[in-house]
N, C-alpha and C positions, 0 to 999 in steps of 0.2 A: 559605644563600641570602639575598640582600639583601632587606630589608623594603621593600614597596611604599609609596612616599610618597603623600601626598594629591595632589601634582602629577602623579604617574604614573598615578593612578587615572582611568580613563575614566568618562564618564557616558553610558549607553545610554538613548535615548528610545524606548520601545516603541509601535509602531502597533497598532491593533485586530487586524489580521490575524495578528500574532504570537501574541496571547493566545488567539484562536479556534483557532489551530493547536495550541498547547500552553499550558494554563492555568498550569502551573508554570514557564513560561519566565522569570519574574522572578527565580527562584532559580538560574538557570544562567549567571550572568555573573561567576563567581568573586568576586574582591575588589572588583570595580568597582561603581559606583553605578548605580541605575536610576531613570529618570523616567517617570511615567505621565501624559500630558496629560489634562486634565479632559474633553476631548472624547472620549477613548477610553472613559472611564467612562460618558459619555452614550450612546455607540454600543453599548456592552455591555448597557446597560439595555434596548435594543430587541431584544436576542437572548436575554433571560433566559427567555422562554416558548417551549416547543416540545420535541420529542423528538429532534431531530437532534444530532449530536455538537457542532456549534458552540454549540447552546443549553446543552449540558452543560458545555462549556468555559467559557462566559460565567458560568454560575452558580458553578462551582467557583472561578474566579478571584475573583469577588466575595467568596466565603467566605474564601478564602486572604488577600485583602487586609484583610478585617475582622479576621482572626486576627493578622496581622502588625502591624496598627495598635494593637490592644489598648488602646483608649481614648486614644491619642495623636492629635495634630493632623496630618493628612495633608499639609499645606502645608510641614511641617518635614521635614528629613532624619531618617528613622527607620531603626534597624538591621534588616537582614534576618536570618533565623535563622542562627545559627552564627557563631563567631569569625572564620572565614575569609571571610565574606560582607561585601558592602558595605552601602550604605544605599539607601533609596528615598524618593520623595516624589511627590505629585501636582502637576503643573505647570499653572499657570494661563496662559491666553492673554493676555499683556500686550503693551503697545505696544513696538515695536522699530523701528529705522531702516528696515528692509525689511518690508513687509506683503504676505504671500502672496496675500491676497484681492485686493489691488489689482494685484499683478504678473500674476496669472493671470486677472484680470477676472471672477472668480466667487467668491461666498461659499459655501464648502462645508466639510465636516468635515475633509477631507484638508488643506486650507489652514490650518485652525485648528491642526491638529497640527504643521504646519510652523512656524506662528507661535510655538507653545509652545517648539519646539526653537530657533528664532532668538532668542527672549527669554532662554532659558537660556544660550545661547552668548554672548550679550552680557554676562550677569552673571558667568559662569564663564570669564573671558578666558584664564586660565592652564591650563585643562583641555580635554581633547579631548571634544567632544560628538558622538555618533554616533547617527543615526536608524536603528532596526532595523525593517524591514518586509518582509513577504512579497509586497507589492505593488510590482512592478517600476516601474510608472509613478510611484508616489509617491517611490521611490528616485531616479528620474531628475529629478523636480521638485526634490527636496531638493538634489541635486548642482548643479542650475542656480542655486540660491540660496546656494551655497558651504557647504552642510551635508554633512558626510561621512555616507554612507548605506551600509548593509550588509544582506544577507539574514540571516535567523535560521539559523545553521549547525548548531545542536545536532540530532543525529540525521540529518544530511544525509550522503549517500554521496559521498565525494570523487571517485570515478571510476567511473561506471556501466559503462564499457567493459571494466572488469576484474571485473565481477560474476560470481559463480559461475554457470556455464551448466548444470552437472549432467552434461555429456557430454564425453568425451575420446576421441580417436582415436589408437591406437598401431599403427604400420605395421611395426614390427620384432620382432614376437612370434614365438618359435620355433614351428614348425608342430606339433611333438610336444606342446607345451603346449596348443595349441588342440584337438588331438585328444583330449587328456586331459579337457578341459572337456566336449567332446561325449560322451565315454564315461561319465565319472563325474558330470557335471552341475556340477562345480566344481573349482577347483584352489587351492592355497595362494597367498596374496597375493604372497609373495616370488618366485614363479615368473613373475609378470607385471610387478610393479612394483618388485621388488628392494627397495632401501632408500627408495624414493620414498614421501612422505607421501600418503595417500589420504583423501579426504573421504567420510564415511559416506554410503551410498546413492548414490554417484556411478556413472554408467553409462559403459561402455566399448565402443567398436567395436574389437575386436582383429583385426589382420590379419597374415598371414604371406605368403610367396610362393605358397603352395599353397591356403590357406583363410582363412576369417574367421568370427567369432562375435560375437554381441551378449551383453554381460555386465554384471553389477552387483557393486560391492564391498560385501560384507557385513561391516560393522565389528565385529559381535558375534562372528562365527566367524573373522574375518581371512581370508576366502576371496573369490575371484572366481567368481561363480556365473553359469551360463548363463541368458540371458533368452529365453524363447520368444515368438514372434510370436503374439499372442492376439487374436482378434476378440471384440468385446463388443457384445452386443445387435444383431447384424447389421452392425456397423461394423468394418471391417478397417483396421488401421493401414497407412498408405501409405509410411511412411519409418521410419528407425531411431528418431528422436526421439519420434514418436507411439507407437512400440512401448514405449519406455522410460517414457513418461508413463503409458500404460495399465498397465504392470507396477507402477509405484509406487502407482497408485490401487487396484489389485486386491490389493496386498500388505497383509494385515491387521496386520502389524507396523509399517507406516508409517501414522501417524495424521494427519500434516499434509503436504500436497503443494502446491507452487506451480508454475504453468505460465506462462511468459512467451513472447510471440510476437506478430508483427504480424498484421494482419487476414488471415483466410483460411487460417491454419495449422491450424485445427481444434481450438483450445483448448476451447471450450465444448462442442462436439459430442462429443469423446471423453470429456470429464468427465461429461457427462450419460449417455452410453452406458455408461460404467463403473459409474455409480451404479445404472442400471437393471439391469445384469447382476448386481448384488449386492442387489437389492431385498428378497430374503428374509432378508438379514442385518441389515437395519435397519428400524426402525418406520416412518420417514418419510424422504423425500428432499426437501430444500429447495434450490431454485435461486433465488438472490437477487442483486440488483445495486443499487448506490447510485443514487439518483435525482439526476441533474445537470440542474437546470431549464433549459428552452430559453431561450436568450438571457439566462441568469441571472435569469429570472423564476420566481417560485414556481409550483408546479403549480396553485394556486388560479386562476391566470390562464387556464388551459385550461377549455373548456366542459364541461358534463356532470357526472355524479356521480363519486364517487371512483374507481370502476372504469374509467370512460371516461377520466378524467384520467391514470390510470396505464398504460393500454393501450399508448400510444406507446413508453413506456420498456421495457415487458416483451415487446413483440412480437419482438425478436431471439431471445429465449429460447424463445418458442413456436415460432419458425421451426425451431430446432434439434430440438425435440421432434417436430415434424411430419416432419422429414427422417428421423429415426430410425424413426418409425412407418411411413413410406412404404416401408421396406425389406421390409415384410410385406403380405400380402393382408388385407382386412378380416375374413376368416374365420379367420385365424391367431390362435392364442392369445396370441402376443406383441403383436399389434395391439390385441386386446381388453384385455390386461393394462394397457397404458398408459392407455387410456380409463377403465378401472375405477379405476386409481390416482389419476387426476385427479379423478374424480367423488367418490371416497371421501376426498379430501384426503390421500392417502398420498404424493402427488407435488405439491408446492406451488411455484409460481413467484410470487414476491412481492418487493416492495421491501425493501431491507435494513433500513430504519427499522422495519418491522413485526416484525423478529426481535429487535431490541435488548431487553435485559432478561430474555430467556427463558433457561432452562437447556436446553442442547442435549444431551439424552441419547438414545442409540439412533437417531442421525440421521446421514445422509450429507449434508453441508452444502457446497454449491458457491457460492462468491462470485465472480460474474462482474464484469469491469471493476474489479478490485481496485486498479488504479493510481490510481483516483479517490478512494481512501481515505487518510486520514492514518495515520502510524505508530500513533497512539493508538487509532484506530478498529480497526486490525488487531489490536492487543493486546486490545482490549475483546472482539472477536469470539472470539478464541482462548480467552480466560479464561472464556467461557461454556460451553466444552466439558465435557460430563459423561461418564458411562460409555458405552462403545461409540459414540463419536462420531468421525467422520472429516471433516476439513475440507479443501477444495480451493479455492485461490485462483487465478483465471485473469485475465490481463490483458496489456497492452502498456505497458511503462514509458515509452515514447516518445509515447504517445497520451493526453495528459492533457487532460481536459475541465473540470477544477475550477480555479477561480481560486486562486492562491497555492500551488499544488503544481507540481512539475516532476519530471523524470526522476530527480533526485537526492534529493528530499525526500518522494516519495510512499510510501505504506505498503507497496506490493509490493516496491519496491527495498529498503526497510528490512528487510523480512522475509527476503528472499534473502540479504542481507548479514549479518544478525545470527544466524540460526538454522542456517546451514549447518554440517555436520559433526555434527548430532545424529542418533542412530539412529532417532528417530521421524519424521524429516523428510526429504523428498526434493524436489529441484527439477529441472525440465527447461525449457530454452529451445528452443522450436520455431522452426526457421529456414526450412523450406521451405513455401511456400504450396501448399495443396491444394484451394482452392475452385474455381479455374478458371485457364486460361492468361491470360485477360483480367485477372483480379484480380492475378496475379503480375506482369503487365506494368505495372500501375499502381504496385505496391509497389516495383518495381525502377527505373522510369524517371521517375515523376512526383514 
């Protein structure tokens, strides 16, 4: 393979959003060079305090940069780790023919980053300078100043429309095979899928001219097993996908489950009901969600104490719990069990930030709105799993509320793409809305 010349090597200029997304992004540009505007370091300094992932990423990047510098001057090109890596330097905002502050009529950090890229482009006339940012507005501004701009692609899913859905429908199955599944509870994989490759814990709707059956592929036994429609804590599955999701959450051999679906498909409801059904198998049930500040303002902006500030974010989770409890009378033991679990903190509804750093042992852990997490946050949560821990991620990959994430780069899409076909993992995409006819109308037509 031909050796890359200096002229062929690109220079990627990183925006703050890229570093807050992945602190090791500086190492992911192969043999090309990387520039870090001084303004980015100033912005990272404002993020160094706190317990959110962005604070962790800011601190880790600062440590990484200090290690890479190893006493060298950062205004010079310094080698990144490894012979196949390029070099890096900190870029100063120097004068250039075009000034972003004047062009856009406002002095702000984004414009200082653009000026650093413009100055570098003026110096490195023979090389390609590319601004890398998760901020689409900054990329558009860069392109208007004739700076090439790209999104940070590492870990990004190329085509979400081809993501694993966890469910398949086969219409041409022999009726005697389906009869065999009903009688014995399972049949050999080759009787249904022949030589076709099957993903571990995939679910199938098998149909013949006479009958049909819901089933799952057991990759350990190489069999297609019958899936029973199972109510959980008073909640009955209303369609095949909900039946499959409940089966995955109730199966003790499956330790990690993800559920994707639009609003009203019952993701959180069936996850919480499944957890309550298994309450005796776990020490605690945690239901958590990431806090996405209103209008991008910190929760400190909201009035009241910490509980009052968090209530608006947690209310949808309490709504699901109340709906499950409403299936019973106040005198029923199931009704009282939920109240007792909340009072004794065996059932915790809490912001995700309060869970970080803990060891999750003997816990059924549900993470709601997982599409608002980064791939690194998903990985961090899973790596906290201890003995007898089950983790369920629910969300809608098309409903992103976090800046700098999209359907291709969010943590839920990343999880579905990367861990499929592992015997401990199952995924189901819920397609049919079950909240109400009115909610379905909005999802379909608006």
